[in-house]
C-alpha positions in Angstrom: 101.1 68.9 106.0 101.9 72.3 104.3 100.4 76.3 104.9 101.2 78.9 104.3 100.0 82.5 105.6 98.9 84.9 103.4 100.0 88.6 104.9 98.5 92.0 103.7 100.8 94.9 103.8 97.8 97.1 102.9 93.7 97.7 103.2 92.2 96.2 100.2 95.1 95.2 99.5 92.8 92.0 97.3 94.1 89.2 100.3 90.7 87.1 100.0 91.4 86.7 95.9 95.2 85.5 96.4 94.4 84.0 99.2 91.3 81.8 96.9 93.2 81.7 94.1 95.9 80.1 95.8 93.3 78.1 97.5 92.2 77.0 94.1 95.6 75.9 92.6 97.1 74.3 96.4 97.6 70.7 95.8 95.7 67.6 97.8 92.8 68.6 100.4 93.2 72.9 101.6 92.0 73.8 103.7 91.1 77.7 105.2 91.3 79.0 108.5 91.5 83.2 109.5 92.2 84.0 113.3 90.0 87.5 113.5 86.9 87.7 112.1 87.3 91.6 109.6 84.1 91.8 107.5 80.6 90.5 108.8 78.0 88.7 107.5 74.7 87.1 108.4 74.1 84.2 107.4 71.7 81.5 108.9 70.9 83.4 111.6 74.1 83.8 112.5 77.3 86.0 112.7 80.3 85.6 110.5 83.2 86.4 109.2 82.7 87.1 104.7 85.5 84.6 103.8 84.7 81.7 106.3 81.5 82.1 105.0 82.8 82.0 101.5 86.1 79.5 101.9 83.9 76.4 104.2 81.7 77.0 100.7 83.6 77.1 97.6 86.3 74.5 99.4 83.9 72.5 100.7 85.2 72.2 105.1 83.8 70.5 107.3 84.5 72.8 110.5 82.1 75.8 111.5 82.4 79.3 110.0 83.3 79.3 113.6 86.4 77.2 114.1 87.4 78.7 110.8 87.4 82.4 112.4 87.3 82.3 115.8 88.4 85.3 117.4 87.7 88.7 117.4 90.2 91.6 118.2 90.5 93.7 120.6 93.4 95.4 121.7 92.3 95.8 125.0 90.8 91.9 125.5 93.1 90.5 124.1 93.1 86.3 123.1 95.4 83.9 123.7 97.6 81.8 121.2 96.5 79.1 122.7 93.0 79.7 121.8 93.7 80.5 118.1 95.7 77.3 118.1 92.8 74.7 119.4 90.5 76.2 117.1 93.4 75.7 113.8 94.2 72.5 115.1 90.5 71.3 114.4 90.1 73.3 111.0 93.3 71.7 109.9 92.1 68.1 110.4 92.2 65.8 106.9 93.8 68.4 105.1 97.4 68.6 103.3 97.5 72.2 102.7 96.2 75.3 104.9 95.6 79.0 103.7 95.8 81.0 106.7 95.1 84.5 106.2 95.6 87.4 108.4 93.9 90.9 109.2 93.9 94.2 107.1 97.3 94.7 108.9 99.7 92.2 109.0 101.2 93.8 112.2 97.5 93.7 114.3 98.3 92.0 117.8 102.0 92.8 117.7 101.6 94.1 120.7 99.9 91.0 122.4 102.1 88.8 120.4 99.5 87.3 118.1 100.5 89.5 115.0 100.5 87.2 111.2 104.3 86.5 111.7 103.2 85.5 115.7 100.9 83.4 114.3 103.4 81.9 111.2 105.3 80.9 113.6 103.5 79.5 115.8 101.7 76.7 112.9 104.5 76.4 111.2 103.8 78.4 108.2 105.4 79.5 105.5 104.9 83.5 104.7 103.8 85.6 101.1 103.3 89.2 101.5 100.5 90.9 99.2 100.4 94.1 98.8 99.2 97.0 95.3 102.4 98.6 93.7 101.9 102.1 95.5 105.1 103.4 97.1 104.3 102.6 100.6 103.3 99.3 99.8 106.3 98.7 98.4 108.0 100.1 101.8 106.1 98.5 103.9 106.3 95.0 101.7 110.6 95.7 102.4 109.6 96.6 106.1 107.7 93.6 106.9 110.9 91.4 104.8 113.3 92.8 107.5 110.8 92.2 110.8 110.2 88.2 109.4 113.8 87.8 109.9 113.3 87.8 113.6 110.9 84.5 113.7 111.5 81.1 113.1 109.8 81.1 109.5 110.5 81.5 105.8 109.3 84.7 103.5 108.1 82.8 100.2 107.7 86.3 98.1 105.6 89.0 97.4 102.4 88.8 95.3 102.1 92.1 94.0 97.7 93.0 93.3 96.2 94.9 90.9 100.0 95.4 89.0 101.1 95.6 85.6 104.0 97.0 85.6 106.8 94.4 85.2 109.4 97.1 86.1 108.1 96.9 89.9 108.4 93.7 89.6 112.5 94.3 88.8 112.8 97.2 91.6 111.4 94.6 94.6 113.9 92.1 92.9 116.4 94.1 93.1 116.3 95.2 96.6 116.4 91.2 97.6 112.8 90.7 97.7 111.3 87.5 95.9 108.2 88.0 93.7 106.0 85.5 93.2 104.3 87.1 90.3 101.7 90.0 89.4 97.9 89.9 88.8 96.8 92.5 86.9 93.8 94.5 87.3 90.7 92.5 85.7 87.1 94.9 85.5 85.0 91.8 86.0 86.3 91.9 90.2 85.6 95.3 90.8 82.0 95.4 89.4 78.7 94.4 92.4 75.7 94.1 92.2 73.3 96.5 93.4 72.0 94.2 96.5 75.8 94.8 97.6 75.4 98.5 98.0 71.7 98.4 100.3 73.5 95.7 102.6 76.7 98.4 103.1 75.2 101.5 103.3 72.1 99.4 105.5 69.6 100.7 103.1 65.8 101.6 102.8 65.0 100.4 99.5 62.2 102.3 98.1 61.1 100.2 95.0 63.0 97.7 92.6 63.4 95.9 95.7 63.5 92.9 92.6 66.3 94.1 90.4 68.8 94.7 93.7 71.0 92.0 91.5 72.0 94.8 88.0 75.4 94.9 88.1 77.1 98.7 89.6 80.1 99.6 87.0 80.5 103.0 87.8 79.5 105.4 90.8 79.0 109.2 90.1 78.2 112.0 92.9 74.9 113.9 91.2 76.0 117.5 93.2 75.7 119.9 89.6 73.1 121.1 87.6 70.9 118.8 85.7 72.5 120.3 82.2 75.6 119.5 83.0 75.1 116.2 84.7 73.0 114.5 81.9 76.9 115.2 80.3 78.6 113.3 82.0 75.6 110.3 83.0 74.9 109.6 79.5 79.0 108.4 78.9 78.5 106.4 82.0 76.9 103.3 81.9 75.4 100.9 85.2 76.3 104.1 87.1 75.0 103.7 90.9 73.9 107.4 91.3 74.4 109.6 94.8 72.7 112.2 95.2 70.5 114.3 97.9 67.5 113.3 98.7 66.1 116.4 97.8 67.5 116.5 93.9 64.7 115.3 92.3 66.5 117.2 89.0 69.3 114.9 88.8 67.7 112.1 89.7 65.1 112.0 86.9 68.4 112.8 84.6 69.7 110.0 85.9 66.6 107.9 85.0 67.2 109.0 81.4 70.4 107.6 81.1 72.2 104.2 81.4 71.2 103.7 85.8 71.7 100.8 87.6 70.7 102.3 90.9 69.8 105.6 92.5 71.2 106.3 96.5 69.5 109.1 98.1 71.3 110.3 100.7 70.6 112.9 104.0 67.1 110.3 104.5 64.6 112.0 102.5 62.4 110.9 100.6 61.4 111.3 96.6 58.7 113.0 95.3 56.7 111.3 93.9 57.9 111.2 90.1 61.4 109.8 90.8 59.0 107.4 92.3 57.0 106.3 89.3 60.0 107.0 86.6 62.1 104.9 89.1 59.2 101.8 88.4 58.9 102.4 85.1 62.2 102.1 84.3 63.1 99.0 87.2 65.8 101.2 89.3 66.0 100.3 92.3 66.3 103.4 94.1 68.6 103.0 97.5 67.3 105.8 100.7 70.1 105.9 103.4 70.6 107.8 106.3 73.8 109.5 105.2 75.3 112.3 103.8 76.0 112.6 100.2 80.0 112.3 100.7 79.8 110.0 103.4 77.9 107.9 101.7 80.1 108.3 98.3 83.6 106.9 100.1 81.8 104.2 101.9 80.5 102.8 98.0 84.3 104.0 96.3 85.3 101.8 99.6 83.3 99.4 99.0 84.9 95.7 97.8 82.6 93.5 95.7 82.2 90.4 97.4 83.4 87.1 96.2 79.6 85.0 95.9 80.2 81.1 97.2 77.9 80.7 94.5 79.2 82.4 91.4 81.2 79.6 89.5 82.3 81.7 87.2 84.0 84.2 89.0 86.3 81.2 91.4 86.6 80.0 88.5 88.8 83.6 86.9 90.5 83.6 90.1 91.6 80.3 90.3 92.8 80.4 86.1 94.5 84.5 87.1 95.8 83.3 89.9 97.4 79.8 88.1 98.1 82.1 85.2 100.6 85.2 87.2 102.2 83.7 90.2 104.9 80.8 90.3 103.3 77.8 91.8 106.3 75.6 91.4 108.4 78.6 93.3 105.2 79.4 96.0 104.8 75.2 97.2 109.0 74.5 96.3 110.7 73.3 99.3 
């Protein structure tokens, strides 16, 4: 059996997309394991790791999500490597290839010897590092290559996500780092739906609950005069507008343009005219308790979920990885 450990050198590096794409192009029966839970979803009356939930369905994995992603990292209440390996042995049963995904930072757990490299060594996995082309990510890839030399594991190379500049690959190669390929930025994978925003912000849906599957392509903060805002609103389609609940002028202006939803902050309910207009146009209004800046930051950092039932997006991810990653080098000896 072959195990491949996917390590991230930066938050929101796209490791889930890489893991899914590699799993769809891996030889034989593919399993998935993620030692530590991260983003949580509530499904079937259970609290599950989002990636475990996704991979179980997409890869038709026989074991439950609690086995696929068994632990929660707490630096003051550490879990043992033995505990993780018990779950890993169950998860890998009957598989020809295992994709193992680390947390947002591959060094998490280092103080208790349960970091990414330590886990990879324990299960005998080769390591691939995922990062973007930012200077900090490139620095961390170089640092991790040096650290991995202290472990009895093979570093297969780096995968650059949201990168379409060949010069970056050349730069890393000149530094002695094997680059397995670069995945360009794909707009379709950046889009998300109103429902995801509502769930992420814990929003109360005032109106438009039947339209929560509307796509969102842009985010806009309404903190200017309606006259100034309307010029920008007309240029931006399928947007989520974030503004104070007391800014009915901005809200009405947004409803006269292509708007996917209104996110009203400060816990302030909209006036009746706004509710009526939104109902008429089928635009969901989401009410949150956060201030506008906090809500904007949360939406800005929202990563579009990959729905296990979204066959088109899953196929796009698989095809993109197949086209841009040197799979022969990755799976070769």
